[in-house]
N, C-alpha and C positions, 0 to 999 in steps of 0.2 A: 717098169724100171724107174727107180728114184735115184737122185744124185745129191750127194753131200758136197756142199761148197763152203768156201771160207778162205780167208787170208792165210798166208804162210804162218805157221805157228798157232793157228786157231784151235788145233786139237783134233783134226779130221781122222788121222790114223788111229789115235787113241780111242776116239768115239766109235769108230767102226769095229775096232777089236773088242770093245766092251759090248757092242751091239751083237756081234757074232756069238759071243758067249751067252748072251741073254735070249737071243731069238734064233734058234736053230732052223726055223722055217724060212728065214730070209737068206738069199744068196748074197754074200758080202764080197765085193770086188774092190780091193784096195789099189791105190794108184801105183802103176808100174814104175815106181821111182828108181828101181835098179837100172832101168833102161838108160836113163840120162844122168843119174847121180853117182853110179859106180864107175869103175875104170873098165867098163866092158869093152870099150874101143880104144884102150890104151890111155884114156884120159876121162875125167868126169866132165861131161858136157855142161852140167849144171854149174860146177865150180868155174869152168872156163867162162861161162856166161856172166857170172857174178864179177869175175876179174875184168872182162872186156866185152861188155854187152853189144857194142856196136859191131863187133866181129862175129859173135855167136848167136845173136838173137834169131836170125832167120833159120839157122840150123836147128836150134833147140825147139823153137815154136813149131816148125814144120814136123819135126820128129815127134813131138808130143801130140800134135794133132792126129798124126797117123796112128799112133799107139792107142789113143783114147777112142778114136773112131772105130777101130777094130773091135774093142770091147763093147762099144755102144751098139754096133750092128749085131754083134753076137747075142747080146742080152735083150735087144728089142724084139727078137724073133722067139724068145722064150715065153710061152704063155702060162707057165707054171707058177712057182712061188716067186714072190717079189724079189727083184734084184736091186741092191743098193750099191751104187758105184761112188768111188771117191774121185771128185773133180770130174771135169767133162770137157768136151770140145767147146762148150759155150763159155765157160770161164777162161779157158785157154785163149779163145778169140776175143771176147769182149773185155776181159780184164788184162791179161798179160801181153798179148800181141798188140792190142790197141794202145796200151801204155807204152810199149816199145816204139810204136810208130810215132806217138806224140813226143817221146824223148829223143827221137832221131836215131834209134838203134838200127832201123832198116834203111837201106838206100832205095831209090825209086824202083829199080828192077826187082830187088828182093821182095818188096811189098806187093808188086804186081803179080809175081809168081805165087806168093803165099795167098794173096786174096783170091786168086782163081781157084786154088785148092780148097780154101775155106768155103767159098760159094758152092762148089760142087758137093762137099761133104755135108755142110749144114743144111742145104736145101734139097738135095737129091738123094742122099744116102741114109741120113739119120732122122728118124722120126722123133718128135718132141717127147721128153719123159713124162711120166705121170705126175711128177712133182719134184721140187727142189727142197732140200733141207739145208738151211743157211745157218752155219755156226758163226754167230755174229760177235765179234770182239773188237776192242779198241786196238789201234796199231801199237800202242805202248805195251799192252799186255802181250801181244804177239812177239814183240821185240824181246821182252824179258824171257818168254818161254824159249825163244830161239837161242838166246844166250845160255840158258840152263841146259838144253839138250845138246848144244855144241856139235851139230853136224858139220862135217867138213865142208868148208866154203861159205857157210852161212854167217860167219863172222864178217863177211864182206857186205852183207845186206844192210843198208842204212834204214833208219827209222823213216826218213823221207820217202824211200821207195815203198815201204809198207803202207805209209799214209796214202800214197798214190793208188796202190792196189786196193786198199780199203774203199776209197771213193769210187772206184770202178765197180767193185762188188755191190755197193749201195745203188749205183745207177743200173746195174744189171738185175738185181733181185728185189730191191725195195721200190724205187721209182720207175723201174723198167723203161727209162728213157732212151736207152741205147739198143733195145731189142727189136728184132724184126717182128712183124705183127703175128706171125704164126706161133710165137712163144709167149705172147702176152697173157693168155688164159691159163698157162701152166701155174698151178697153185704153188705157193712157197710157205714152208713152215720155218719161222724164224726162232732160233734158240739163242738166247743171250748167254754166252759161255765165258764171260770174264772170270767168273768163279771157277776154280779148277775142279771140274767134275771127276777127274781121275782120283783125287784124294777126298772127294766129298760124295759119299754114297747117297745121301739125300738129294744132292743136285743131280746126280746121274739118274736116279730113279724118276725124278720129275721130267727130265729130258726124254727118258726111255718111254714113259707113258704117253707123252705128247707125240713122239715119233711113231710108236706102234699105232696109235689112233689115226694119225695122219696117213700112214701107209695103207692101213686096212680100209679106210674110207675111200681113198683115191684109187687103190688097186681094183676095187669092185667096179669102179666106173669104166 
């Protein structure tokens, strides 16, 4: 199992859609965004979080962790073709939830409850992936792309928030300074995607070749 990570607006969904079309041998699992971004529960949890993060951080981060862990456990048991998942329990915890804690979005009781669930899922239920694929972008590029795609609620996301999430991705995937030891040896493929690979066939082919080589090498291990 491999996981595609990156900031909001990095191009993860587009990348996986193109990867699915190019590599039928891979099982592509895109983020279950409809669970928290649509009005499945009479409201969009994601939009409510952007409006009032101190009210909704615990709800959305706990819900996202549960949804992602279900996919993780399902595909870690599959010994067949490589599975490539969009985002993970790891970025959810190390990037988004930890940022929420620092920004004061969780109260003490909420964080204690969330942290207990995270400890159980991260260390007892989910095995480390074979590799991470990091779509690395500048926060400014992410902000521009978000404005262009104009998803409901994303107009509320500030550039400062994207900068905070970028820093946490760097600590998670590049310097690995926030990771537990059992994740330190997971290999990371870094793809610089400031150039729009959706409109540049040459750029996507370069990323595709690196991704296939990375997956094939580490899947065999």
